Backbone as CSV, one residue per row, in Angstrom:
resi,resn,N_x,N_y,N_z,CA_x,CA_y,CA_z,C_x,C_y,C_z
1,UNK,7.912,-9.923,-11.423,8.644,-8.659,-11.265,9.909,-8.763,-12.080
2,UNK,10.396,-8.034,-12.914,11.485,-8.282,-13.846,11.216,-9.608,-14.559
3,UNK,12.296,-10.330,-14.922,12.119,-11.541,-15.718,12.120,-12.766,-14.829
4,UNK,11.147,-13.620,-15.068,11.056,-14.883,-14.340,11.180,-16.033,-15.335
5,UNK,11.666,-17.185,-14.881,11.781,-18.335,-15.775,10.442,-18.699,-16.393
6,UNK,10.453,-19.144,-17.649,9.217,-19.459,-18.362,8.624,-20.799,-17.935
7,UNK,9.431,-21.647,-17.347,8.974,-23.006,-17.028,8.655,-23.162,-15.547
8,UNK,7.964,-22.162,-15.000,7.646,-22.217,-13.573,6.661,-23.333,-13.241
9,UNK,5.897,-23.792,-14.205,4.903,-24.825,-13.926,3.538,-24.376,-14.378
10,UNK,2.510,-25.044,-13.898,1.151,-24.733,-14.345,0.349,-24.126,-13.209
11,UNK,-0.601,-23.279,-13.583,-1.497,-22.657,-12.606,-2.893,-23.219,-12.797
12,UNK,-3.718,-23.051,-11.784,-5.075,-23.556,-11.827,-6.050,-22.410,-12.036
13,UNK,-6.945,-22.553,-12.990,-8.013,-21.586,-13.179,-8.994,-21.757,-12.020
14,UNK,-9.305,-20.652,-11.313,-10.192,-20.759,-10.148,-11.560,-21.303,-10.527
15,UNK,-12.015,-20.997,-11.747,-13.350,-21.455,-12.137,-13.423,-22.967,-12.289
16,UNK,-12.267,-23.633,-12.399,-12.262,-25.087,-12.570,-12.196,-25.829,-11.246
17,UNK,-12.017,-25.104,-10.142,-11.922,-25.727,-8.828,-13.308,-25.745,-8.192
18,UNK,-13.798,-26.909,-7.889,-15.208,-27.041,-7.509,-15.437,-27.132,-6.012
19,UNK,-14.998,-28.195,-5.394,-15.404,-28.477,-4.024,-14.311,-28.125,-3.027
20,UNK,-14.574,-27.147,-2.130,-13.570,-26.819,-1.115,-13.323,-28.003,-0.195
21,UNK,-12.081,-28.101,0.292,-11.751,-29.143,1.254,-11.171,-28.474,2.488
22,UNK,-10.895,-29.296,3.495,-10.368,-28.732,4.737,-9.000,-28.101,4.497
23,UNK,-8.828,-26.805,4.873,-7.541,-26.138,4.614,-6.445,-26.684,5.507
24,UNK,-5.201,-26.644,5.039,-4.087,-27.116,5.840,-3.682,-26.068,6.869
25,UNK,-2.643,-26.392,7.643,-2.102,-25.404,8.572,-1.526,-24.244,7.767
26,UNK,-1.815,-23.024,8.197,-1.477,-21.855,7.403,-0.122,-21.288,7.768
27,UNK,0.552,-20.727,6.766,1.807,-20.019,6.970,1.553,-18.521,6.783
28,UNK,2.183,-17.715,7.632,2.018,-16.279,7.517,0.699,-15.793,8.086
29,UNK,0.415,-14.521,7.857,-0.808,-13.886,8.346,-1.957,-14.196,7.397
30,UNK,-3.062,-14.676,7.936,-4.241,-14.934,7.113,-4.924,-13.602,6.802
31,UNK,-5.076,-13.302,5.518,-5.550,-11.993,5.097,-7.070,-11.971,4.999
32,UNK,-7.658,-10.950,5.588,-9.078,-10.650,5.438,-9.191,-9.230,4.890
33,UNK,-10.387,-8.837,4.483,-10.520,-7.477,3.952,-10.279,-6.437,5.045
34,UNK,-10.551,-6.832,6.313,-10.327,-5.886,7.407,-8.840,-5.668,7.677
35,UNK,-8.084,-6.769,7.861,-6.670,-6.554,8.182,-5.848,-6.168,6.952
36,UNK,-6.368,-6.418,5.741,-5.675,-5.949,4.543,-5.613,-4.433,4.540
37,UNK,-6.754,-3.791,4.821,-6.798,-2.337,4.804,-6.217,-1.739,6.084
38,UNK,-6.493,-2.389,7.215,-6.112,-1.791,8.496,-4.694,-2.053,8.933
39,UNK,-4.117,-3.193,8.517,-2.792,-3.577,9.008,-1.765,-3.787,7.896
40,UNK,-2.144,-4.561,6.882,-1.169,-4.995,5.884,-0.700,-3.833,5.008
41,UNK,-1.643,-3.051,4.483,-1.240,-1.925,3.634,-0.370,-0.917,4.384
42,UNK,-0.740,-0.518,5.616,0.166,0.380,6.349,1.539,-0.235,6.582
43,UNK,1.579,-1.548,6.851,2.864,-2.205,7.105,3.761,-2.186,5.881
44,UNK,3.158,-2.080,4.687,3.956,-2.127,3.462,4.815,-0.881,3.275
45,UNK,4.622,0.128,4.129,5.486,1.306,4.063,6.815,1.069,4.768
46,UNK,6.870,0.072,5.620,8.103,-0.186,6.360,8.762,-1.508,5.977
47,UNK,7.994,-2.442,5.438,8.538,-3.729,5.002,7.778,-4.214,3.771
48,UNK,8.481,-4.986,2.950,7.793,-5.647,1.836,6.800,-6.657,2.397
49,UNK,5.612,-6.696,1.810,4.633,-7.723,2.148,4.516,-8.666,0.957
50,UNK,4.711,-9.945,1.185,4.545,-10.949,0.133,3.285,-11.748,0.444
51,UNK,2.353,-11.751,-0.501,1.100,-12.494,-0.339,1.090,-13.687,-1.279
52,UNK,0.673,-14.829,-0.777,0.450,-15.990,-1.619,-1.043,-16.290,-1.613
53,UNK,-1.654,-16.246,-2.775,-3.074,-16.558,-2.912,-3.189,-18.048,-3.249
54,UNK,-3.975,-18.756,-2.463,-3.979,-20.211,-2.560,-5.389,-20.753,-2.353
55,UNK,-5.530,-22.043,-2.590,-6.802,-22.730,-2.367,-6.530,-24.112,-1.806
56,UNK,-7.375,-24.550,-0.899,-7.240,-25.905,-0.352,-7.499,-26.957,-1.414
57,UNK,-8.061,-26.538,-2.545,-8.334,-27.464,-3.637,-7.153,-27.594,-4.587
58,UNK,-6.104,-26.832,-4.347,-4.934,-26.852,-5.227,-3.695,-27.233,-4.435
59,UNK,-3.257,-28.479,-4.502,-2.040,-28.896,-3.782,-0.817,-28.077,-4.188
60,UNK,-0.764,-27.660,-5.460,0.381,-26.875,-5.913,0.471,-25.539,-5.170
61,UNK,-0.672,-24.915,-4.985,-0.651,-23.626,-4.283,-0.262,-23.819,-2.826
62,UNK,-0.662,-24.931,-2.227,-0.291,-25.206,-0.832,1.210,-25.449,-0.702
63,UNK,1.801,-26.111,-1.709,3.240,-26.375,-1.645,4.029,-25.082,-1.756
64,UNK,3.560,-24.156,-2.599,4.230,-22.855,-2.714,4.104,-22.088,-1.406
65,UNK,2.908,-22.125,-0.809,2.700,-21.433,0.455,3.610,-22.010,1.537
66,UNK,3.714,-23.325,1.579,4.566,-23.966,2.582,6.031,-23.602,2.384
67,UNK,6.476,-23.564,1.129,7.868,-23.223,0.845,8.169,-21.782,1.260
68,UNK,7.246,-20.881,0.974,7.431,-19.491,1.388,7.422,-19.362,2.912
69,UNK,6.584,-20.167,3.570,6.543,-20.145,5.036,7.868,-20.572,5.639
70,UNK,8.451,-21.647,5.092,9.745,-22.115,5.585,10.842,-21.084,5.327
71,UNK,10.759,-20.436,4.169,11.741,-19.407,3.837,11.623,-18.217,4.790
72,UNK,10.399,-17.825,5.094,10.186,-16.702,6.007,10.658,-17.055,7.415
73,UNK,10.395,-18.271,7.844,10.866,-18.707,9.171,12.391,-18.654,9.246
74,UNK,13.056,-19.124,8.180,14.519,-19.114,8.154,15.061,-17.688,8.172
75,UNK,14.426,-16.790,7.401,14.872,-15.392,7.369,14.618,-14.715,8.712
76,UNK,13.513,-15.066,9.373,13.183,-14.454,10.666,14.184,-14.840,11.746
77,UNK,14.841,-15.999,11.585,15.817,-16.460,12.573,17.152,-15.731,12.465
78,UNK,17.337,-14.964,11.402,18.583,-14.213,11.241,18.642,-13.068,12.255
79,UNK,19.832,-12.643,12.655,19.945,-11.543,13.638,19.228,-10.278,13.193
80,UNK,19.255,-9.998,11.895,18.618,-8.771,11.401,17.132,-8.950,11.115
81,UNK,16.621,-10.170,11.294,15.218,-10.429,11.036,14.958,-10.730,9.570
82,UNK,13.693,-10.970,9.232,13.343,-11.375,7.866,13.417,-10.210,6.888
83,UNK,12.954,-9.043,7.311,12.904,-7.903,6.402,11.695,-7.914,5.493
84,UNK,10.830,-8.910,5.628,9.602,-8.962,4.838,8.514,-9.690,5.627
85,UNK,7.286,-9.384,5.307,6.137,-10.008,5.954,5.474,-10.971,4.978
86,UNK,4.961,-12.065,5.504,4.290,-13.072,4.682,2.817,-13.124,5.038
87,UNK,1.991,-13.088,4.023,0.552,-13.229,4.228,-0.018,-14.247,3.264
88,UNK,-1.137,-14.851,3.638,-1.775,-15.802,2.735,-3.237,-15.420,2.541
89,UNK,-3.699,-15.584,1.318,-5.090,-15.284,0.966,-5.762,-16.584,0.542
90,UNK,-6.666,-17.067,1.368,-7.443,-18.257,1.037,-8.591,-17.814,0.127
91,UNK,-8.491,-18.121,-1.158,-9.482,-17.624,-2.104,-10.851,-18.259,-1.889
92,UNK,-10.894,-19.391,-1.185,-12.173,-20.035,-0.906,-12.953,-19.300,0.175
93,UNK,-12.253,-18.872,1.211,-12.925,-18.239,2.357,-12.897,-16.723,2.298
94,UNK,-12.056,-16.144,1.411,-11.966,-14.688,1.287,-12.182,-14.273,-0.175
95,UNK,-13.360,-14.564,-0.727,-13.583,-14.245,-2.149,-13.536,-12.745,-2.441
96,UNK,-13.938,-11.909,-1.465,-13.911,-10.466,-1.698,-12.472,-9.958,-1.827
97,UNK,-11.595,-10.500,-0.998,-10.185,-10.121,-1.092,-9.612,-10.597,-2.428
98,UNK,-9.938,-11.833,-2.793,-9.454,-12.379,-4.065,-9.925,-11.519,-5.234
99,UNK,-11.165,-11.072,-5.159,-11.699,-10.226,-6.229,-10.986,-8.877,-6.255
100,UNK,-10.757,-8.303,-5.084,-10.076,-7.009,-5.014,-8.661,-7.093,-5.560
101,UNK,-8.001,-8.229,-5.344,-6.628,-8.431,-5.837,-6.603,-8.970,-7.264
102,UNK,-7.805,-9.171,-7.853,-7.944,-9.653,-9.225,-7.278,-11.015,-9.423
103,UNK,-7.550,-11.909,-8.463,-6.989,-13.258,-8.533,-7.811,-14.098,-9.509
104,UNK,-7.154,-14.620,-10.529,-7.814,-15.485,-11.504,-7.340,-16.926,-11.393
105,UNK,-6.120,-17.133,-10.924,-5.559,-18.470,-10.810,-4.824,-18.591,-9.483
106,UNK,-4.613,-19.827,-9.056,-3.772,-20.094,-7.888,-2.759,-21.157,-8.277
107,UNK,-1.536,-21.097,-7.733,-1.076,-20.055,-6.817,-0.808,-18.737,-7.540
108,UNK,-0.985,-17.646,-6.819,-0.620,-16.319,-7.303,0.137,-15.627,-6.182
109,UNK,1.323,-15.126,-6.465,2.113,-14.402,-5.471,2.160,-12.928,-5.843
110,UNK,1.973,-12.091,-4.838,1.981,-10.649,-5.018,2.886,-10.024,-3.970
111,UNK,3.534,-8.946,-4.333,4.259,-8.146,-3.349,3.503,-6.832,-3.186
112,UNK,3.478,-6.318,-1.956,2.901,-5.003,-1.705,4.008,-4.123,-1.149
113,UNK,4.306,-3.044,-1.862,5.349,-2.104,-1.482,4.742,-0.714,-1.455
114,UNK,4.697,-0.116,-0.277,4.108,1.210,-0.112,2.703,1.269,-0.713
115,UNK,1.920,0.236,-0.416,0.518,0.109,-0.811,0.336,-0.126,-2.310
116,UNK,1.432,-0.376,-3.031,1.341,-0.704,-4.446,1.487,-2.212,-4.620
117,UNK,0.552,-2.814,-5.351,0.553,-4.265,-5.553,1.369,-4.608,-6.794
118,UNK,2.323,-5.513,-6.633,3.207,-5.926,-7.730,3.074,-7.436,-7.932
119,UNK,2.585,-7.897,-9.080,2.510,-9.349,-9.327,3.913,-9.956,-9.377
120,UNK,4.082,-11.108,-8.764,5.372,-11.792,-8.775,5.345,-13.011,-9.688
121,UNK,4.409,-13.911,-9.461,4.257,-15.061,-10.342,2.898,-15.688,-10.090
122,UNK,2.411,-16.449,-11.065,1.135,-17.151,-10.905,1.262,-18.592,-11.375
123,UNK,2.421,-19.168,-11.037,2.667,-20.558,-11.403,3.359,-21.243,-10.233
124,UNK,4.106,-22.308,-10.490,4.701,-23.091,-9.406,6.220,-23.063,-9.539
125,UNK,6.888,-22.104,-8.928,8.350,-22.033,-9.010,9.011,-23.058,-8.104
126,UNK,10.263,-23.313,-8.379,11.065,-24.149,-7.489,11.502,-23.307,-6.291
127,UNK,12.020,-23.963,-5.270,12.472,-23.238,-4.083,13.586,-22.240,-4.424
128,UNK,14.601,-22.620,-5.218,15.620,-21.625,-5.585,15.048,-20.432,-6.341
129,UNK,14.039,-20.695,-7.178,13.419,-19.594,-7.906,12.633,-18.695,-6.955
130,UNK,11.974,-19.301,-5.954,11.291,-18.502,-4.932,12.282,-17.596,-4.217
131,UNK,13.419,-18.161,-3.830,14.456,-17.381,-3.144,14.920,-16.217,-4.022
132,UNK,15.071,-16.488,-5.305,15.510,-15.461,-6.240,14.491,-14.328,-6.319
133,UNK,13.218,-14.684,-6.389,12.163,-13.670,-6.494,12.115,-12.807,-5.232
134,UNK,12.109,-13.448,-4.053,12.035,-12.706,-2.798,13.255,-11.784,-2.640
135,UNK,14.435,-12.311,-2.943,15.646,-11.502,-2.811,15.612,-10.308,-3.757
136,UNK,15.082,-10.502,-4.954,15.007,-9.408,-5.918,14.058,-8.322,-5.420
137,UNK,12.930,-8.733,-4.871,11.978,-7.756,-4.337,12.594,-6.986,-3.177
138,UNK,13.288,-7.693,-2.288,13.924,-7.029,-1.155,15.003,-6.058,-1.628
139,UNK,15.725,-6.444,-2.671,16.769,-5.579,-3.211,16.178,-4.296,-3.785
140,UNK,15.106,-4.430,-4.549,14.453,-3.254,-5.111,13.881,-2.373,-4.011
141,UNK,13.324,-3.003,-2.984,12.745,-2.268,-1.866,13.823,-1.471,-1.137
142,UNK,14.995,-2.082,-0.938,16.088,-1.390,-0.258,16.572,-0.197,-1.077
143,UNK,16.578,-0.341,-2.409,17.001,0.760,-3.266,16.075,1.960,-3.124
144,UNK,14.802,1.692,-2.805,13.840,2.782,-2.642,13.881,3.380,-1.241
145,UNK,14.659,2.791,-0.358,14.807,3.356,0.977,13.675,3.040,1.922
146,UNK,12.858,2.037,1.606,11.730,1.701,2.473,12.218,0.986,3.714
147,UNK,11.852,1.521,4.886,12.153,0.850,6.144,13.597,0.900,6.560
148,UNK,14.415,1.771,5.925,15.821,1.847,6.299,16.119,3.180,6.948
149,UNK,16.785,3.172,8.098,17.152,4.378,8.817,18.605,4.281,9.231
150,UNK,19.454,5.219,8.793,20.861,5.156,9.170,21.046,5.231,10.678
151,UNK,21.933,4.386,11.215,22.224,4.378,12.648,23.727,4.442,12.828
152,UNK,24.191,5.322,13.728,25.626,5.459,13.963,26.115,4.331,14.850
153,UNK,27.436,4.254,15.042,28.018,3.168,15.827,27.613,3.239,17.291
154,UNK,27.235,4.421,17.772,26.824,4.522,19.167,25.322,4.338,19.348
155,UNK,24.645,3.904,18.266,23.219,3.596,18.356,22.305,4.786,18.161
156,UNK,22.855,5.966,17.866,22.033,7.156,17.675,21.604,7.238,16.217
157,UNK,20.312,7.463,15.989,19.810,7.564,14.623,20.349,8.827,13.967
158,UNK,20.904,8.660,12.785,21.433,9.790,12.037,20.468,10.141,10.908
159,UNK,20.073,11.383,10.861,19.164,11.828,9.813,19.972,12.445,8.680
160,UNK,19.960,11.783,7.529,20.704,12.271,6.375,19.715,12.801,5.348
161,UNK,19.845,14.083,5.023,18.940,14.693,4.068,19.512,14.571,2.662
162,UNK,18.644,14.176,1.744,19.042,14.118,0.346,19.135,15.544,-0.208
163,UNK,19.954,15.770,-1.262,20.068,17.121,-1.831,18.722,17.704,-2.247
164,UNK,17.867,16.866,-2.863,16.551,17.354,-3.280,15.687,17.728,-2.084
165,UNK,15.826,16.964,-1.002,15.033,17.276,0.192,15.411,18.642,0.745
166,UNK,16.706,18.944,0.750,17.164,20.242,1.241,16.612,21.365,0.359
167,UNK,16.696,21.180,-0.961,16.204,22.203,-1.886,14.692,22.388,-1.754
168,UNK,13.967,21.286,-1.572,12.511,21.372,-1.441,12.124,22.112,-0.165
169,UNK,12.817,21.812,0.936,12.522,22.489,2.197,12.820,23.982,2.091
170,UNK,13.887,24.325,1.392,14.205,25.737,1.200,13.114,26.435,0.390
171,UNK,12.598,25.747,-0.626,11.515,26.318,-1.432,10.247,26.492,-0.604
172,UNK,9.961,25.517,0.244,8.779,25.613,1.103,8.897,26.774,2.077
173,UNK,10.091,27.000,2.594,10.294,28.115,3.514,10.043,29.459,2.825
174,UNK,10.305,29.508,1.510,10.055,30.732,0.743,8.596,30.833,0.311
175,UNK,7.805,29.780,0.573,6.421,29.768,0.116,6.285,29.419,-1.348
176,UNK,7.348,28.874,-1.938,7.352,28.511,-3.352,6.923,27.052,-3.496
177,UNK,5.612,26.820,-3.445,5.099,25.457,-3.497,5.354,24.806,-4.853
178,UNK,5.199,25.570,-5.921,5.436,25.028,-7.257,6.893,24.609,-7.424
179,UNK,7.802,25.444,-6.911,9.219,25.102,-6.980,9.537,23.856,-6.175
180,UNK,8.915,23.724,-4.989,9.129,22.541,-4.156,8.617,21.290,-4.857
181,UNK,7.480,21.412,-5.529,6.933,20.262,-6.253,7.884,19.821,-7.353
182,UNK,8.462,20.772,-8.054,9.402,20.435,-9.123,10.618,19.695,-8.574
183,UNK,11.087,20.105,-7.394,12.244,19.439,-6.791,11.881,18.023,-6.360
184,UNK,10.707,17.868,-5.751,10.282,16.521,-5.358,10.142,15.622,-6.586
185,UNK,9.694,16.199,-7.719,9.578,15.406,-8.930,10.954,14.976,-9.423
186,UNK,11.960,15.864,-9.296,13.330,15.500,-9.638,13.806,14.335,-8.773
187,UNK,13.477,14.408,-7.497,13.875,13.347,-6.561,13.240,12.017,-6.966
188,UNK,11.948,12.072,-7.310,11.262,10.846,-7.711,11.779,10.328,-9.052
189,UNK,12.195,11.225,-9.930,12.784,10.782,-11.196,14.084,10.018,-10.944
190,UNK,14.807,10.448,-9.912,16.074,9.798,-9.587,15.856,8.504,-8.824
191,UNK,14.952,8.532,-7.856,14.666,7.336,-7.053,13.161,7.117,-6.990
192,UNK,12.585,6.513,-8.030,11.132,6.277,-8.051,10.672,5.499,-6.816
193,UNK,9.506,5.866,-6.311,8.874,5.210,-5.164,9.580,5.482,-3.840
194,UNK,10.526,6.415,-3.804,11.156,6.768,-2.538,10.084,7.291,-1.586
195,UNK,9.990,6.703,-0.395,8.885,7.011,0.516,8.886,8.469,0.960
196,UNK,10.070,9.033,1.248,10.143,10.429,1.688,9.782,11.378,0.556
197,UNK,10.233,11.061,-0.646,9.900,11.909,-1.786,8.405,11.854,-2.085
198,UNK,7.818,10.670,-1.976,6.373,10.536,-2.198,5.587,11.313,-1.152
199,UNK,6.033,11.239,0.108,5.356,11.983,1.165,5.484,13.481,0.920
200,UNK,6.696,13.922,0.572,6.889,15.335,0.292,6.034,15.811,-0.861
201,UNK,5.942,15.013,-1.918,5.105,15.367,-3.064,3.645,15.469,-2.657
202,UNK,3.165,14.520,-1.856,1.774,14.553,-1.409,1.502,15.796,-0.572
203,UNK,2.441,16.159,0.285,2.262,17.334,1.127,2.229,18.619,0.311
204,UNK,3.156,18.740,-0.631,3.214,19.986,-1.401,2.031,20.094,-2.362
205,UNK,1.558,18.957,-2.882,0.366,18.992,-3.734,-0.859,19.441,-2.939
206,UNK,-0.939,19.014,-1.697,-2.018,19.482,-0.830,-1.921,20.988,-0.622
207,UNK,-0.721,21.473,-0.348,-0.527,22.907,-0.133,-0.915,23.714,-1.367
208,UNK,-0.592,23.184,-2.542,-0.954,23.875,-3.789,-2.471,23.927,-3.947
209,UNK,-3.149,22.812,-3.624,-4.608,22.755,-3.804,-5.342,23.737,-2.889
210,UNK,-4.822,23.967,-1.688,-5.550,24.812,-0.732,-4.949,26.206,-0.621
211,UNK,-3.916,26.481,-1.410,-3.249,27.784,-1.325,-4.209,28.917,-1.688
212,UNK,-4.333,29.881,-0.798,-5.110,31.080,-1.071,-6.609,30.949,-0.903
213,UNK,-7.096,29.797,-0.456,-8.552,29.647,-0.310,-8.964,29.871,1.141
214,UNK,-10.224,30.165,1.323,-10.803,30.327,2.656,-11.334,28.962,3.098
215,UNK,-10.582,28.295,3.950,-10.934,26.926,4.335,-12.301,26.839,4.992
216,UNK,-12.591,27.757,5.892,-13.879,27.716,6.590,-15.031,27.870,5.605
217,UNK,-14.860,28.753,4.612,-15.914,28.954,3.613,-16.096,27.697,2.772
218,UNK,-14.985,27.077,2.362,-15.065,25.859,1.547,-15.779,24.753,2.305
219,UNK,-15.413,24.556,3.567,-16.027,23.496,4.372,-17.516,23.756,4.559
220,UNK,-17.879,25.013,4.810,-19.296,25.361,4.998,-20.091,25.084,3.727
221,UNK,-19.541,25.471,2.576,-20.257,25.240,1.319,-20.351,23.751,0.993
222,UNK,-19.319,23.000,1.318,-19.343,21.555,1.077,-20.382,20.879,1.966
223,UNK,-20.541,21.374,3.176,-21.557,20.822,4.080,-22.964,21.052,3.537
224,UNK,-23.144,22.144,2.806,-24.465,22.475,2.262,-24.741,21.753,0.947
225,UNK,-23.689,21.410,0.221,-23.855,20.787,-1.094,-22.936,19.572,-1.208
226,UNK,-23.386,18.447,-0.711,-22.570,17.222,-0.733,-22.490,16.602,-2.114
227,UNK,-23.291,17.084,-3.076,-23.277,16.522,-4.428,-22.129,17.087,-5.261
228,UNK,-21.580,18.220,-4.844,-20.463,18.824,-5.556,-19.187,18.111,-5.120
229,UNK,-18.750,17.141,-5.918,-17.632,16.299,-5.508,-16.302,17.043,-5.531
230,UNK,-16.146,18.001,-6.422,-14.919,18.804,-6.432,-14.815,19.603,-5.140
231,UNK,-15.933,20.141,-4.707,-15.972,20.890,-3.451,-15.756,19.958,-2.262
232,UNK,-16.303,18.751,-2.367,-16.117,17.749,-1.314,-14.638,17.411,-1.135
233,UNK,-13.948,17.189,-2.240,-12.520,16.874,-2.170,-11.718,18.033,-1.581
234,UNK,-12.064,19.249,-1.992,-11.346,20.421,-1.499,-11.593,20.627,-0.006
235,UNK,-12.826,20.394,0.432,-13.133,20.512,1.866,-12.361,19.468,2.669
236,UNK,-12.252,18.251,2.126,-11.472,17.208,2.806,-10.011,17.617,2.893
237,UNK,-9.496,18.251,1.845,-8.122,18.760,1.875,-7.951,19.775,3.007
238,UNK,-8.896,20.678,3.121,-8.818,21.709,4.160,-8.829,21.090,5.550
239,UNK,-9.671,20.089,5.731,-9.766,19.450,7.044,-8.486,18.699,7.388
240,UNK,-7.872,18.039,6.395,-6.594,17.377,6.626,-5.549,18.409,7.038
241,UNK,-5.504,19.532,6.325,-4.521,20.571,6.626,-4.716,21.139,8.020
242,UNK,-5.966,21.126,8.505,-6.270,21.623,9.847,-6.022,20.563,10.923
243,UNK,-5.678,19.350,10.506,-5.463,18.267,11.452,-6.725,17.532,11.836
244,UNK,-7.833,17.835,11.161,-9.111,17.180,11.463,-9.265,15.960,10.548
245,UNK,-8.440,14.946,10.830,-8.384,13.769,9.962,-9.724,13.039,9.884
246,UNK,-10.353,12.877,11.034,-11.592,12.093,11.087,-12.672,12.714,10.211
247,UNK,-12.829,14.046,10.279,-13.843,14.720,9.471,-13.527,14.590,7.987
248,UNK,-12.242,14.716,7.644,-11.834,14.615,6.243,-12.133,13.231,5.681
249,UNK,-11.715,12.202,6.399,-11.926,10.832,5.926,-13.411,10.499,5.857
250,UNK,-14.152,10.900,6.876,-15.585,10.612,6.912,-16.302,11.264,5.729
251,UNK,-15.911,12.484,5.402,-16.535,13.204,4.285,-16.340,12.426,2.972
252,UNK,-15.114,11.979,2.733,-14.820,11.295,1.478,-15.408,9.892,1.437
253,UNK,-15.400,9.181,2.558,-15.971,7.833,2.592,-17.469,7.887,2.338
254,UNK,-18.149,8.887,2.910,-19.575,9.068,2.637,-19.808,9.319,1.158
255,UNK,-18.933,10.143,0.560,-19.063,10.428,-0.868,-18.826,9.178,-1.699
256,UNK,-17.865,8.341,-1.293,-17.590,7.092,-2.004,-18.822,6.203,-2.013
257,UNK,-19.491,6.107,-0.883,-20.682,5.259,-0.776,-21.784,5.713,-1.725
258,UNK,-21.887,7.029,-1.948,-23.006,7.573,-2.714,-22.680,7.784,-4.184
259,UNK,-21.411,7.677,-4.554,-20.988,8.004,-5.917,-21.160,6.824,-6.868
260,UNK,-21.184,7.133,-8.162,-21.195,6.109,-9.190,-19.803,5.516,-9.364
261,UNK,-19.668,4.474,-10.208,-18.386,3.763,-10.350,-17.214,4.673,-10.730
262,UNK,-17.388,5.526,-11.732,-16.291,6.393,-12.172,-15.916,7.405,-11.104
263,UNK,-16.914,8.021,-10.519,-16.654,9.016,-9.470,-16.065,8.340,-8.237
264,UNK,-16.525,7.118,-7.946,-16.019,6.397,-6.773,-14.520,6.152,-6.902
265,UNK,-14.062,5.810,-8.094,-12.632,5.571,-8.320,-11.828,6.843,-8.052
266,UNK,-12.304,7.969,-8.541,-11.605,9.235,-8.351,-11.569,9.630,-6.879
267,UNK,-12.691,9.447,-6.196,-12.756,9.774,-4.773,-11.846,8.862,-3.958
268,UNK,-11.829,7.579,-4.305,-10.973,6.639,-3.582,-9.511,7.031,-3.737
269,UNK,-9.100,7.358,-4.954,-7.707,7.743,-5.181,-7.339,8.991,-4.399
270,UNK,-8.270,9.931,-4.334,-8.012,11.153,-3.568,-7.874,10.824,-2.080
271,UNK,-8.748,9.946,-1.602,-8.712,9.569,-0.189,-7.426,8.828,0.148
272,UNK,-7.008,7.911,-0.700,-5.759,7.184,-0.461,-4.582,8.156,-0.440
273,UNK,-4.642,9.185,-1.273,-3.608,10.203,-1.250,-3.553,10.931,0.079
274,UNK,-4.707,11.180,0.670,-4.743,11.824,1.989,-4.291,10.863,3.087
275,UNK,-4.590,9.566,2.919,-4.101,8.568,3.883,-2.587,8.664,4.035
276,UNK,-1.903,8.931,2.926,-0.443,8.961,2.940,0.109,10.077,3.803
277,UNK,-0.731,11.043,4.157,-0.287,12.191,4.944,-0.423,11.963,6.449
278,UNK,-0.949,10.808,6.829,-1.235,10.526,8.234,-0.403,9.339,8.700
279,UNK,0.029,9.374,9.944,0.808,8.280,10.536,0.049,6.961,10.364
280,UNK,0.673,5.946,9.746,-0.015,4.671,9.530,-0.547,4.030,10.805
281,UNK,0.044,4.360,11.958,-0.394,3.763,13.220,-1.540,4.538,13.869
282,UNK,-1.932,5.664,13.295,-2.995,6.475,13.885,-4.311,5.692,13.858
283,UNK,-4.986,5.527,15.010,-6.247,4.764,15.042,-7.309,5.336,14.106
284,UNK,-7.304,6.647,13.908,-8.279,7.259,12.998,-8.057,6.751,11.583
285,UNK,-6.794,6.656,11.178,-6.482,6.156,9.841,-6.839,4.680,9.717
286,UNK,-6.547,3.904,10.730,-6.864,2.475,10.693,-8.369,2.265,10.534
287,UNK,-9.166,3.018,11.295,-10.634,2.909,11.172,-11.092,3.346,9.788
288,UNK,-10.488,4.415,9.285,-10.894,4.925,7.972,-10.608,3.897,6.879
289,UNK,-9.488,3.206,6.972,-9.171,2.173,5.984,-10.230,1.068,6.026
290,UNK,-10.622,0.675,7.226,-11.641,-0.370,7.364,-12.980,0.111,6.794
291,UNK,-13.316,1.375,7.069,-14.564,1.928,6.555,-14.551,2.047,5.044
292,UNK,-13.389,2.395,4.492,-13.275,2.463,3.035,-13.435,1.081,2.420
293,UNK,-12.818,0.074,3.050,-12.947,-1.294,2.565,-14.418,-1.711,2.534
294,UNK,-15.147,-1.396,3.599,-16.563,-1.740,3.654,-17.353,-1.016,2.565
295,UNK,-16.987,0.251,2.338,-17.695,1.035,1.318,-17.436,0.493,-0.090
296,UNK,-16.229,0.013,-0.329,-15.861,-0.469,-1.669,-16.352,-1.889,-1.918
297,UNK,-16.278,-2.732,-0.880,-16.718,-4.113,-1.045,-18.214,-4.135,-0.992
């Protein structure tokens, strides 16, 4: 992420590692394809997630994992807490996860911020360099406003609206969806990856897509013709707008299973966009993430 020292050390090509050995004691959350989709990605909206991809066949990757574990333990002991989550990916026992994350060498460290994967390093940094990398990621995350809520001295949460947020809400009240989208884009230009601006953009884009259409007619036609993927996406939009999350997600996941590679990518991106409109803790969303993972893997 930004500039890292060139002399971090050497990485191991996974294809050169032959015989698995007994894994050591693990630091952080052990990542599987189920909890990656159901727990870790949603958590990345409130805290940075740092993943270390490692192998029991690579002592270097184990040392990096151990160093990150000690660092996380030390940060967790602070009064304000760690501010980041640590996960580990055993490439020997979780090859599907390793493939999804495009792991070619170990150790490989990744950060996940608002479901976006950011490579950190794929070599062997020193402990001070690890501290530098983690602190830099946390600093960037704080600048984007992830997981931060202003609190007054009496403990009451204070809601502070950004100027763009006020303008966008005013545009929405007038029914000016295009104008609201332009304001949200201004906000994102000023603070890229801002979680509230991204949510607002996703909401207004949905409103633009379904503006002026007959939702019941679209859903009925999509039910009759599941091969029309444009109609399928629009019907899923209508169902999300109606609060029928389960039907919307199920429609798109079924389409993902039946689509070809290119169409599957487009459908997945559309579905992930709809995920952003639902509370990460909603059980329907958690199940849908798991079902999507199964469909993709």
